[in-house]
C-alpha atoms as an extended CHARMM CRD file, in Angstrom:
* protein
*
       270  EXT
         1         1  MET       CA            -11.4180000000      111.1910000000       89.4190000000  PROA      1               0.0000000000
         2         2  THR       CA             -9.2120000000      109.3010000000       92.0040000000  PROA      2               0.0000000000
         3         3  THR       CA            -10.3220000000      105.8480000000       92.8260000000  PROA      3               0.0000000000
         4         4  VAL       CA            -11.2050000000      105.3530000000       96.7510000000  PROA      4               0.0000000000
         5         5  PRO       CA             -8.5520000000      102.9090000000       97.9640000000  PROA      5               0.0000000000
         6         6  ASP       CA             -9.6100000000       99.4800000000       98.7650000000  PROA      6               0.0000000000
         7         7  HSD       CA             -7.7260000000       98.2200000000      101.8310000000  PROA      7               0.0000000000
         8         8  SER       CA             -9.4640000000       95.0120000000      102.2300000000  PROA      8               0.0000000000
         9         9  PRO       CA             -7.7980000000       91.5440000000      101.8250000000  PROA      9               0.0000000000
        10        10  PHE       CA             -7.9110000000       89.5960000000       98.6620000000  PROA      10              0.0000000000
        11        11  SER       CA             -8.7740000000       85.8580000000       98.3760000000  PROA      11              0.0000000000
        12        12  SER       CA             -9.3280000000       83.3920000000       95.5350000000  PROA      12              0.0000000000
        13        13  VAL       CA             -9.4290000000       79.7510000000       94.9970000000  PROA      13              0.0000000000
        14        14  PHE       CA             -7.6920000000       77.4150000000       92.6830000000  PROA      14              0.0000000000
        15        15  SER       CA             -9.6370000000       77.2530000000       89.4190000000  PROA      15              0.0000000000
        16        16  GLY       CA             -6.8950000000       76.1350000000       86.8230000000  PROA      16              0.0000000000
        17        17  GLU       CA             -5.6270000000       72.8070000000       85.4550000000  PROA      17              0.0000000000
        18        18  GLY       CA             -2.7690000000       70.5420000000       86.5310000000  PROA      18              0.0000000000
        19        19  PRO       CA             -1.2680000000       70.8700000000       89.9570000000  PROA      19              0.0000000000
        20        20  SER       CA             -3.0060000000       73.4250000000       92.3480000000  PROA      20              0.0000000000
        21        21  ILE       CA             -1.0020000000       76.5690000000       92.7090000000  PROA      21              0.0000000000
        22        22  GLY       CA             -1.2740000000       79.1750000000       95.5770000000  PROA      22              0.0000000000
        23        23  ILE       CA              0.2690000000       82.6350000000       95.8280000000  PROA      23              0.0000000000
        24        24  ALA       CA              0.9120000000       84.2610000000       99.2920000000  PROA      24              0.0000000000
        25        25  LEU       CA              1.0450000000       87.9330000000       98.3830000000  PROA      25              0.0000000000
        26        26  SER       CA              2.0460000000       91.0760000000      100.4610000000  PROA      26              0.0000000000
        27        27  HSD       CA              1.7760000000       94.6580000000      100.1150000000  PROA      27              0.0000000000
        28        28  GLY       CA              4.4700000000       97.3610000000      101.3080000000  PROA      28              0.0000000000
        29        29  PHE       CA              5.1590000000       99.2940000000      104.3780000000  PROA      29              0.0000000000
        30        30  THR       CA              2.3380000000      101.7900000000      105.0670000000  PROA      30              0.0000000000
        31        31  GLY       CA              0.4900000000      100.4930000000      102.2070000000  PROA      31              0.0000000000
        32        32  SER       CA             -2.3700000000       98.2030000000      101.6960000000  PROA      32              0.0000000000
        33        33  PRO       CA             -3.6460000000       95.4850000000       99.5040000000  PROA      33              0.0000000000
        34        34  HSD       CA             -5.0080000000       98.2440000000       97.2970000000  PROA      34              0.0000000000
        35        35  SER       CA             -1.5660000000       98.7450000000       95.5090000000  PROA      35              0.0000000000
        36        36  LEU       CA             -1.4790000000       94.9110000000       94.6010000000  PROA      36              0.0000000000
        37        37  ARG       CA             -5.1250000000       94.1540000000       94.0160000000  PROA      37              0.0000000000
        38        38  MET       CA             -4.7900000000       94.1870000000       90.0130000000  PROA      38              0.0000000000
        39        39  TRP       CA             -1.6990000000       91.9250000000       90.4570000000  PROA      39              0.0000000000
        40        40  ALA       CA             -3.7390000000       89.8120000000       92.8050000000  PROA      40              0.0000000000
        41        41  GLN       CA             -6.5720000000       89.4820000000       90.4100000000  PROA      41              0.0000000000
        42        42  SER       CA             -4.1090000000       88.6060000000       87.4450000000  PROA      42              0.0000000000
        43        43  PHE       CA             -3.0840000000       85.6920000000       89.5630000000  PROA      43              0.0000000000
        44        44  ALA       CA             -6.7700000000       84.5950000000       90.1900000000  PROA      44              0.0000000000
        45        45  ASP       CA             -7.5450000000       85.0360000000       86.4530000000  PROA      45              0.0000000000
        46        46  ALA       CA             -4.7820000000       82.6450000000       85.5870000000  PROA      46              0.0000000000
        47        47  GLY       CA             -6.4200000000       80.1220000000       87.8740000000  PROA      47              0.0000000000
        48        48  PHE       CA             -4.3550000000       80.3350000000       90.9350000000  PROA      48              0.0000000000
        49        49  ALA       CA             -5.4670000000       80.5430000000       94.5770000000  PROA      49              0.0000000000
        50        50  VAL       CA             -4.3180000000       83.6990000000       96.2430000000  PROA      50              0.0000000000
        51        51  ARG       CA             -4.1630000000       85.0740000000       99.8760000000  PROA      51              0.0000000000
        52        52  MET       CA             -3.1640000000       88.5990000000      100.1720000000  PROA      52              0.0000000000
        53        53  PRO       CA             -3.8170000000       89.7930000000      103.7330000000  PROA      53              0.0000000000
        54        54  LEU       CA             -3.8720000000       93.3360000000      105.2870000000  PROA      54              0.0000000000
        55        55  LEU       CA             -0.9090000000       93.3690000000      107.4210000000  PROA      55              0.0000000000
        56        56  PRO       CA             -1.4420000000       94.5790000000      111.0210000000  PROA      56              0.0000000000
        57        57  GLY       CA             -1.2860000000       98.3330000000      111.5170000000  PROA      57              0.0000000000
        58        58  HSD       CA             -1.8800000000       98.9950000000      107.7870000000  PROA      58              0.0000000000
        59        59  GLY       CA             -5.0510000000      100.2680000000      106.1530000000  PROA      59              0.0000000000
        60        60  THR       CA             -6.1590000000      102.2850000000      109.2260000000  PROA      60              0.0000000000
        61        61  THR       CA             -4.0910000000      105.0160000000      110.7850000000  PROA      61              0.0000000000
        62        62  TRP       CA             -0.2520000000      105.7040000000      110.8450000000  PROA      62              0.0000000000
        63        63  GLN       CA             -0.6730000000      106.0260000000      114.6810000000  PROA      63              0.0000000000
        64        64  GLU       CA             -1.8770000000      102.3300000000      114.6670000000  PROA      64              0.0000000000
        65        65  LEU       CA              0.9420000000      101.0490000000      112.4180000000  PROA      65              0.0000000000
        66        66  SER       CA              3.3180000000      102.6900000000      115.1820000000  PROA      66              0.0000000000
        67        67  ARG       CA              2.0370000000      100.2590000000      117.7310000000  PROA      67              0.0000000000
        68        68  SER       CA              2.5810000000       97.2630000000      115.3330000000  PROA      68              0.0000000000
        69        69  ARG       CA              5.7330000000       94.8390000000      115.4560000000  PROA      69              0.0000000000
        70        70  TRP       CA              7.4660000000       93.4440000000      112.4130000000  PROA      70              0.0000000000
        71        71  THR       CA              6.8070000000       89.8600000000      113.7510000000  PROA      71              0.0000000000
        72        72  GLN       CA              3.3110000000       90.5490000000      113.3110000000  PROA      72              0.0000000000
        73        73  TRP       CA              3.6530000000       91.3990000000      109.6570000000  PROA      73              0.0000000000
        74        74  HSD       CA              5.6260000000       88.1850000000      109.1230000000  PROA      74              0.0000000000
        75        75  GLU       CA              2.8610000000       86.2560000000      111.0120000000  PROA      75              0.0000000000
        76        76  ALA       CA              0.1960000000       87.5240000000      108.7270000000  PROA      76              0.0000000000
        77        77  MET       CA              2.2480000000       86.6080000000      105.7020000000  PROA      77              0.0000000000
        78        78  ASP       CA              3.1200000000       83.1030000000      107.1600000000  PROA      78              0.0000000000
        79        79  ASP       CA             -0.4990000000       82.4080000000      108.0080000000  PROA      79              0.0000000000
        80        80  ALA       CA             -1.5120000000       83.1890000000      104.4430000000  PROA      80              0.0000000000
        81        81  TYR       CA              1.3410000000       80.8280000000      103.1640000000  PROA      81              0.0000000000
        82        82  LEU       CA              0.0890000000       77.9530000000      105.6540000000  PROA      82              0.0000000000
        83        83  GLU       CA             -3.6510000000       78.4050000000      104.6010000000  PROA      83              0.0000000000
        84        84  LEU       CA             -2.5540000000       77.8840000000      100.9730000000  PROA      84              0.0000000000
        85        85  GLU       CA             -0.2380000000       74.9350000000      101.7000000000  PROA      85              0.0000000000
        86        86  SER       CA             -3.1930000000       73.0060000000      103.3140000000  PROA      86              0.0000000000
        87        87  GLU       CA             -4.9700000000       73.3320000000       99.9910000000  PROA      87              0.0000000000
        88        88  CYS       CA             -2.4200000000       73.6180000000       97.0850000000  PROA      88              0.0000000000
        89        89  ASP       CA              0.2010000000       71.2900000000       95.6550000000  PROA      89              0.0000000000
        90        90  LEU       CA              2.6920000000       74.2730000000       95.2320000000  PROA      90              0.0000000000
        91        91  VAL       CA              2.8310000000       77.6220000000       96.7780000000  PROA      91              0.0000000000
        92        92  PHE       CA              4.6850000000       80.9160000000       95.6550000000  PROA      92              0.0000000000
        93        93  ALA       CA              5.3290000000       83.8860000000       97.7170000000  PROA      93              0.0000000000
        94        94  ALA       CA              5.1990000000       87.3440000000       96.2650000000  PROA      94              0.0000000000
        95        95  GLY       CA              5.5490000000       90.7740000000       97.4310000000  PROA      95              0.0000000000
        96        96  LEU       CA              6.0780000000       94.6100000000       96.6560000000  PROA      96              0.0000000000
        97        97  SER       CA              8.8440000000       96.5840000000       98.4860000000  PROA      97              0.0000000000
        98        98  MET       CA              8.6450000000       95.5160000000      102.1930000000  PROA      98              0.0000000000
        99        99  GLY       CA              6.2700000000       92.7230000000      100.9210000000  PROA      99              0.0000000000
       100       100  GLY       CA              9.1930000000       91.5050000000       98.9080000000  PROA      100             0.0000000000
       101       101  ALA       CA             11.1200000000       91.2280000000      102.1650000000  PROA      101             0.0000000000
       102       102  LEU       CA              8.1780000000       89.2200000000      103.5850000000  PROA      102             0.0000000000
       103       103  ALA       CA              8.0350000000       86.9790000000      100.6120000000  PROA      103             0.0000000000
       104       104  LEU       CA             11.7100000000       86.2020000000      101.0700000000  PROA      104             0.0000000000
       105       105  ARG       CA             11.2950000000       85.4310000000      104.6610000000  PROA      105             0.0000000000
       106       106  ILE       CA              8.7710000000       82.8510000000      103.6620000000  PROA      106             0.0000000000
       107       107  ALA       CA             11.0520000000       81.3670000000      100.8670000000  PROA      107             0.0000000000
       108       108  ALA       CA             13.5980000000       81.1630000000      103.4140000000  PROA      108             0.0000000000
       109       109  THR       CA             11.4050000000       79.3590000000      106.1600000000  PROA      109             0.0000000000
       110       110  ARG       CA              8.9390000000       77.5650000000      104.0920000000  PROA      110             0.0000000000
       111       111  PRO       CA              9.2740000000       75.1120000000      101.2380000000  PROA      111             0.0000000000
       112       112  VAL       CA              8.0250000000       77.4930000000       98.4760000000  PROA      112             0.0000000000
       113       113  ALA       CA              8.0600000000       76.6980000000       94.8410000000  PROA      113             0.0000000000
       114       114  GLY       CA              9.4060000000       80.2840000000       94.1020000000  PROA      114             0.0000000000
       115       115  ALA       CA              9.3380000000       83.8740000000       94.9890000000  PROA      115             0.0000000000
       116       116  ILE       CA              8.2270000000       86.8630000000       92.7760000000  PROA      116             0.0000000000
       117       117  LEU       CA              9.4470000000       90.4530000000       93.9260000000  PROA      117             0.0000000000
       118       118  VAL       CA              8.6830000000       93.7540000000       92.6610000000  PROA      118             0.0000000000
       119       119  ASN       CA             11.3190000000       96.4170000000       93.9450000000  PROA      119             0.0000000000
       120       120  PRO       CA             12.1690000000       94.3840000000       97.1590000000  PROA      120             0.0000000000
       121       121  ALA       CA             13.4280000000       96.3970000000      100.0360000000  PROA      121             0.0000000000
       122       122  LEU       CA             16.1350000000       95.1020000000      102.2710000000  PROA      122             0.0000000000
       123       123  VAL       CA             18.1570000000       98.0710000000      103.2320000000  PROA      123             0.0000000000
       124       124  ILE       CA             17.1130000000      101.5150000000      104.6150000000  PROA      124             0.0000000000
       125       125  ASP       CA             19.6580000000      103.9150000000      103.2340000000  PROA      125             0.0000000000
       126       126  ASP       CA             18.6040000000      106.9150000000      105.5050000000  PROA      126             0.0000000000
       127       127  ARG       CA             21.5940000000      107.5440000000      108.0850000000  PROA      127             0.0000000000
       128       128  ARG       CA             19.0390000000      108.0600000000      110.7890000000  PROA      128             0.0000000000
       129       129  ALA       CA             17.7130000000      104.4990000000      110.5000000000  PROA      129             0.0000000000
       130       130  PRO       CA             20.1310000000      103.0670000000      113.2180000000  PROA      130             0.0000000000
       131       131  LEU       CA             18.8310000000      105.7930000000      115.5910000000  PROA      131             0.0000000000
       132       132  ALA       CA             15.2510000000      105.2560000000      115.0830000000  PROA      132             0.0000000000
       133       133  GLY       CA             14.7980000000      103.1400000000      118.2070000000  PROA      133             0.0000000000
       134       134  ILE       CA             15.9910000000      106.5120000000      120.1060000000  PROA      134             0.0000000000
       135       135  LEU       CA             14.2640000000      108.9510000000      117.7020000000  PROA      135             0.0000000000
       136       136  LYS       CA             10.8080000000      107.2610000000      118.2620000000  PROA      136             0.0000000000
       137       137  LEU       CA             10.7860000000      108.6250000000      121.7400000000  PROA      137             0.0000000000
       138       138  VAL       CA             11.0650000000      112.2690000000      120.6270000000  PROA      138             0.0000000000
       139       139  LEU       CA              9.6720000000      112.2840000000      117.0190000000  PROA      139             0.0000000000
       140       140  LYS       CA              6.3750000000      110.3810000000      116.3520000000  PROA      140             0.0000000000
       141       141  SER       CA              6.3340000000      110.5570000000      112.5440000000  PROA      141             0.0000000000
       142       142  THR       CA              8.0740000000      111.7540000000      109.2960000000  PROA      142             0.0000000000
       143       143  PRO       CA              6.8170000000      112.7870000000      105.9630000000  PROA      143             0.0000000000
       144       144  ALA       CA              5.2720000000      109.8940000000      103.8680000000  PROA      144             0.0000000000
       145       145  ILE       CA              7.0370000000      107.8040000000      101.3790000000  PROA      145             0.0000000000
       146       146  ALA       CA              3.9510000000      107.1460000000       99.2340000000  PROA      146             0.0000000000
       147       147  ASN       CA              2.7780000000      107.3970000000       95.7540000000  PROA      147             0.0000000000
       148       148  ASP       CA              6.2610000000      107.0520000000       93.9280000000  PROA      148             0.0000000000
       149       149  ILE       CA              4.3190000000      106.2600000000       90.6690000000  PROA      149             0.0000000000
       150       150  ARG       CA              5.1370000000      107.6300000000       87.3540000000  PROA      150             0.0000000000
       151       151  LYS       CA              1.7220000000      107.3050000000       85.9660000000  PROA      151             0.0000000000
       152       152  GLN       CA             -0.3430000000      110.3410000000       86.6930000000  PROA      152             0.0000000000
       153       153  GLY       CA             -3.4380000000      110.3100000000       88.7920000000  PROA      153             0.0000000000
       154       154  VAL       CA             -2.8980000000      107.2450000000       90.5860000000  PROA      154             0.0000000000
       155       155  ASP       CA             -2.9550000000      106.8380000000       94.4770000000  PROA      155             0.0000000000
       156       156  GLU       CA             -1.6830000000      103.8480000000       96.2010000000  PROA      156             0.0000000000
       157       157  GLY       CA             -3.6770000000      104.6850000000       99.2740000000  PROA      157             0.0000000000
       158       158  ALA       CA             -0.7340000000      104.6530000000      101.7170000000  PROA      158             0.0000000000
       159       159  TYR       CA             -0.4650000000      106.7580000000      104.7200000000  PROA      159             0.0000000000
       160       160  SER       CA              0.3730000000      110.4300000000      104.7060000000  PROA      160             0.0000000000
       161       161  ARG       CA              2.8780000000      109.9890000000      107.5470000000  PROA      161             0.0000000000
       162       162  THR       CA              5.4570000000      107.3170000000      108.1950000000  PROA      162             0.0000000000
       163       163  PRO       CA              5.7170000000      106.4450000000      111.9870000000  PROA      163             0.0000000000
       164       164  VAL       CA              9.1710000000      106.4230000000      113.3320000000  PROA      164             0.0000000000
       165       165  ALA       CA              8.4260000000      103.5490000000      115.8070000000  PROA      165             0.0000000000
       166       166  ALA       CA              7.3620000000      101.3540000000      112.8020000000  PROA      166             0.0000000000
       167       167  ALA       CA             10.4380000000      102.4770000000      110.8240000000  PROA      167             0.0000000000
       168       168  HSD       CA             12.5840000000      101.0680000000      113.6900000000  PROA      168             0.0000000000
       169       169  GLU       CA             10.5900000000       97.6920000000      113.4200000000  PROA      169             0.0000000000
       170       170  LEU       CA             11.0970000000       97.7290000000      109.5250000000  PROA      170             0.0000000000
       171       171  ASN       CA             14.7310000000       98.1430000000      110.0020000000  PROA      171             0.0000000000
       172       172  LYS       CA             15.0540000000       95.1600000000      112.3810000000  PROA      172             0.0000000000
       173       173  MET       CA             13.1510000000       93.0420000000      109.9280000000  PROA      173             0.0000000000
       174       174  PHE       CA             15.2590000000       93.9090000000      107.0580000000  PROA      174             0.0000000000
       175       175  LYS       CA             18.3620000000       93.0360000000      108.9060000000  PROA      175             0.0000000000
       176       176  ASP       CA             16.8810000000       89.6310000000      110.0990000000  PROA      176             0.0000000000
       177       177  THR       CA             15.7530000000       88.9850000000      106.5820000000  PROA      177             0.0000000000
       178       178  VAL       CA             19.2500000000       89.4510000000      105.0560000000  PROA      178             0.0000000000
       179       179  ARG       CA             20.6790000000       87.1450000000      107.4890000000  PROA      179             0.0000000000
       180       180  LEU       CA             18.1960000000       84.4100000000      106.2050000000  PROA      180             0.0000000000
       181       181  LEU       CA             18.7300000000       84.7650000000      102.2910000000  PROA      181             0.0000000000
       182       182  PRO       CA             21.2960000000       82.0660000000      102.1290000000  PROA      182             0.0000000000
       183       183  ARG       CA             18.6160000000       79.5540000000      103.1630000000  PROA      183             0.0000000000
       184       184  ILE       CA             16.6020000000       80.0630000000      100.0550000000  PROA      184             0.0000000000
       185       185  THR       CA             16.9560000000       77.5260000000       97.3290000000  PROA      185             0.0000000000
       186       186  ALA       CA             13.8000000000       78.2660000000       95.1560000000  PROA      186             0.0000000000
       187       187  PRO       CA             13.9730000000       80.4300000000       92.0770000000  PROA      187             0.0000000000
       188       188  VAL       CA             13.4740000000       84.0410000000       92.5570000000  PROA      188             0.0000000000
       189       189  ARG       CA             12.0770000000       86.5090000000       90.0050000000  PROA      189             0.0000000000
       190       190  VAL       CA             12.6880000000       90.1420000000       90.5230000000  PROA      190             0.0000000000
       191       191  PHE       CA             11.0090000000       93.2470000000       88.6570000000  PROA      191             0.0000000000
       192       192  ARG       CA             13.1300000000       96.1920000000       89.2880000000  PROA      192             0.0000000000
       193       193  SER       CA             12.2340000000       99.8070000000       88.1130000000  PROA      193             0.0000000000
       194       194  ALA       CA             14.9520000000      101.6650000000       86.4960000000  PROA      194             0.0000000000
       195       195  VAL       CA             14.1500000000      104.6310000000       88.5980000000  PROA      195             0.0000000000
       196       196  ASP       CA             12.9530000000      104.1400000000       92.0800000000  PROA      196             0.0000000000
       197       197  HSD       CA             12.8380000000      106.9490000000       94.6460000000  PROA      197             0.0000000000
       198       198  VAL       CA             11.9430000000      104.8410000000       97.5390000000  PROA      198             0.0000000000
       199       199  VAL       CA             14.3340000000      101.5860000000       97.4670000000  PROA      199             0.0000000000
       200       200  SER       CA             17.8090000000      102.1460000000       96.3010000000  PROA      200             0.0000000000
       201       201  ASP       CA             20.0370000000       99.5900000000       94.6230000000  PROA      201             0.0000000000
       202       202  SER       CA             21.4970000000       98.8760000000       97.9880000000  PROA      202             0.0000000000
       203       203  SER       CA             18.6950000000       96.3500000000       98.5230000000  PROA      203             0.0000000000
       204       204  ILE       CA             19.2700000000       94.5750000000       95.1070000000  PROA      204             0.0000000000
       205       205  THR       CA             22.9520000000       94.1510000000       95.9720000000  PROA      205             0.0000000000
       206       206  ALA       CA             22.0690000000       92.8160000000       99.2960000000  PROA      206             0.0000000000
       207       207  LEU       CA             19.7730000000       90.2880000000       97.5290000000  PROA      207             0.0000000000
       208       208  ARG       CA             22.3190000000       89.4010000000       95.0820000000  PROA      208             0.0000000000
       209       209  ARG       CA             24.9480000000       88.6270000000       97.7670000000  PROA      209             0.0000000000
       210       210  GLY       CA             22.6350000000       86.8140000000       99.9370000000  PROA      210             0.0000000000
       211       211  LEU       CA             21.1280000000       84.3200000000       97.3650000000  PROA      211             0.0000000000
       212       212  THR       CA             24.0850000000       81.9620000000       97.3200000000  PROA      212             0.0000000000
       213       213  HSD       CA             21.8110000000       78.8960000000       96.7590000000  PROA      213             0.0000000000
       214       214  ALA       CA             18.9600000000       80.3600000000       94.5160000000  PROA      214             0.0000000000
       215       215  PRO       CA             18.7010000000       81.3000000000       91.1040000000  PROA      215             0.0000000000
       216       216  LEU       CA             17.8800000000       84.9810000000       90.5040000000  PROA      216             0.0000000000
       217       217  GLN       CA             16.3160000000       86.3250000000       87.2620000000  PROA      217             0.0000000000
       218       218  LEU       CA             15.8150000000       90.1210000000       87.2260000000  PROA      218             0.0000000000
       219       219  THR       CA             13.7210000000       92.0000000000       84.8330000000  PROA      219             0.0000000000
       220       220  ARG       CA             14.1400000000       95.7030000000       84.3280000000  PROA      220             0.0000000000
       221       221  LEU       CA             10.9810000000       98.1390000000       84.3030000000  PROA      221             0.0000000000
       222       222  ASP       CA             11.7250000000      101.3340000000       82.1080000000  PROA      222             0.0000000000
       223       223  ASN       CA              8.5300000000      103.1440000000       82.5680000000  PROA      223             0.0000000000
       224       224  SER       CA              7.7270000000      102.6850000000       86.1600000000  PROA      224             0.0000000000
       225       225  TYR       CA              8.6620000000      104.0620000000       89.7290000000  PROA      225             0.0000000000
       226       226  HSD       CA              8.6920000000      102.2110000000       92.8950000000  PROA      226             0.0000000000
       227       227  VAL       CA              4.9320000000      101.2830000000       93.2260000000  PROA      227             0.0000000000
       228       228  ALA       CA              5.1440000000       99.3940000000       89.7010000000  PROA      228             0.0000000000
       229       229  THR       CA              2.2760000000       97.2010000000       90.0250000000  PROA      229             0.0000000000
       230       230  LEU       CA              0.0940000000      100.5240000000       89.6310000000  PROA      230             0.0000000000
       231       231  ASP       CA              2.3320000000      102.1000000000       87.0080000000  PROA      231             0.0000000000
       232       232  HSD       CA              2.9250000000      101.7470000000       83.3080000000  PROA      232             0.0000000000
       233       233  ASP       CA              4.7930000000       98.4510000000       83.5490000000  PROA      233             0.0000000000
       234       234  ALA       CA              2.1200000000       96.6300000000       85.5180000000  PROA      234             0.0000000000
       235       235  GLY       CA              1.1600000000       94.5800000000       82.5710000000  PROA      235             0.0000000000
       236       236  GLN       CA              4.6120000000       93.3610000000       82.1270000000  PROA      236             0.0000000000
       237       237  ILE       CA              4.6750000000       92.3500000000       85.9320000000  PROA      237             0.0000000000
       238       238  PHE       CA              1.4920000000       90.5310000000       85.7210000000  PROA      238             0.0000000000
       239       239  GLY       CA              2.1340000000       88.6130000000       82.4740000000  PROA      239             0.0000000000
       240       240  GLY       CA              5.6950000000       87.7870000000       83.5020000000  PROA      240             0.0000000000
       241       241  SER       CA              4.7250000000       86.5960000000       86.8710000000  PROA      241             0.0000000000
       242       242  VAL       CA              2.3260000000       83.9610000000       85.5890000000  PROA      242             0.0000000000
       243       243  ASP       CA              4.8890000000       82.9210000000       83.0090000000  PROA      243             0.0000000000
       244       244  PHE       CA              7.5280000000       82.4280000000       85.8240000000  PROA      244             0.0000000000
       245       245  ILE       CA              5.0470000000       80.2930000000       87.7140000000  PROA      245             0.0000000000
       246       246  ARG       CA              4.0460000000       78.1170000000       84.8670000000  PROA      246             0.0000000000
       247       247  SER       CA              7.8320000000       77.7140000000       83.9820000000  PROA      247             0.0000000000
       248       248  VAL       CA              8.8900000000       76.6870000000       87.4740000000  PROA      248             0.0000000000
       249       249  VAL       CA              5.8970000000       74.1830000000       87.6670000000  PROA      249             0.0000000000
       250       250  ALA       CA              6.8030000000       72.8530000000       84.3030000000  PROA      250             0.0000000000
       251       251  ASP       CA             10.5030000000       72.3120000000       85.6740000000  PROA      251             0.0000000000
       252       252  ILE       CA              9.2750000000       70.7720000000       88.8500000000  PROA      252             0.0000000000
       253       253  ARG       CA              7.0950000000       68.3350000000       86.9130000000  PROA      253             0.0000000000
       254       254  GLN       CA              9.8730000000       67.2440000000       84.5360000000  PROA      254             0.0000000000
       255       255  GLU       CA             12.2630000000       66.8150000000       87.5890000000  PROA      255             0.0000000000
       256       256  SER       CA              9.6090000000       64.4760000000       89.0410000000  PROA      256             0.0000000000
       257       257  ALA       CA              9.0730000000       62.5780000000       85.8280000000  PROA      257             0.0000000000
       258       258  ASP       CA             12.9240000000       62.3230000000       85.4570000000  PROA      258             0.0000000000
       259       259  SER       CA             13.2000000000       60.9290000000       89.0160000000  PROA      259             0.0000000000
       260       260  ALA       CA             10.5340000000       58.4740000000       88.4910000000  PROA      260             0.0000000000
       261       261  THR       CA             12.0470000000       57.2000000000       85.3880000000  PROA      261             0.0000000000
       262       262  ALA       CA             15.3950000000       56.9070000000       87.1220000000  PROA      262             0.0000000000
       263       263  SER       CA             13.9440000000       54.9080000000       89.9370000000  PROA      263             0.0000000000
       264       264  GLN       CA             12.1530000000       52.5710000000       87.3970000000  PROA      264             0.0000000000
       265       265  LYS       CA             15.2590000000       52.0570000000       85.5140000000  PROA      265             0.0000000000
       266       266  GLY       CA             17.2260000000       51.1760000000       88.6780000000  PROA      266             0.0000000000
       267       267  ALA       CA             14.4510000000       48.6740000000       89.8620000000  PROA      267             0.0000000000
       268       268  THR       CA             14.5950000000       46.9300000000       86.4480000000  PROA      268             0.0000000000
       269       269  ASP       CA             18.5410000000       46.8940000000       86.4280000000  PROA      269             0.0000000000
       270       270  GLU       CA             18.4460000000       45.0470000000       89.7760000000  PROA      270             0.0000000000
């Protein structure tokens, strides 16, 4: 029996101990929060505050997506970050596929504590991509890129068609995001499927080249395809994400303690 996709946004409040932690989480292109709901819930179960918006043009019809702009997708993710920033001590950005690119944009433009990405997309390998701005005038949509999932009987609830106009917007966003990567200084954790029929290793190469000032940790997923958050390795992603966050928070607290100790020693020496 196939589960009816739940496209609604996800929100939770901080309920843990220590510094309050928030997670701004984004789904992918043509998808919806349905593909990440279990990931979002795992963050909430760990006590973190979570904001996962439904990006403009998504969760309705591909025709509506064709009328949206990439800046609207970024603004939705940025609003989620700002809401968390107002109530949390530290905020992380996370996302799947295009959502990974949006998380990287937040990491490049906001003081995030870290970023967590699942099969992040930064490059469209289709040779038609540079022509999408012209093609959209004569070709409205192409076959879907959805449900690249190794696990049988799982539906991510994405569109059945990909609007060419939106693909043009996606390509513009990817180019602008790659330009911003050197600005990122927070640690980045990537979960990468060994077999991904949607996002090629070109995106990972672009990420490695662009992260000139940020530590990158990459974990290989051997039993999942592109939508790994709904696949066999989902548990590894969920547990690894929480561990990464707690490790980063511990490092930040240690650095703060060391800085305080150094300041006290300096005052004593004077």
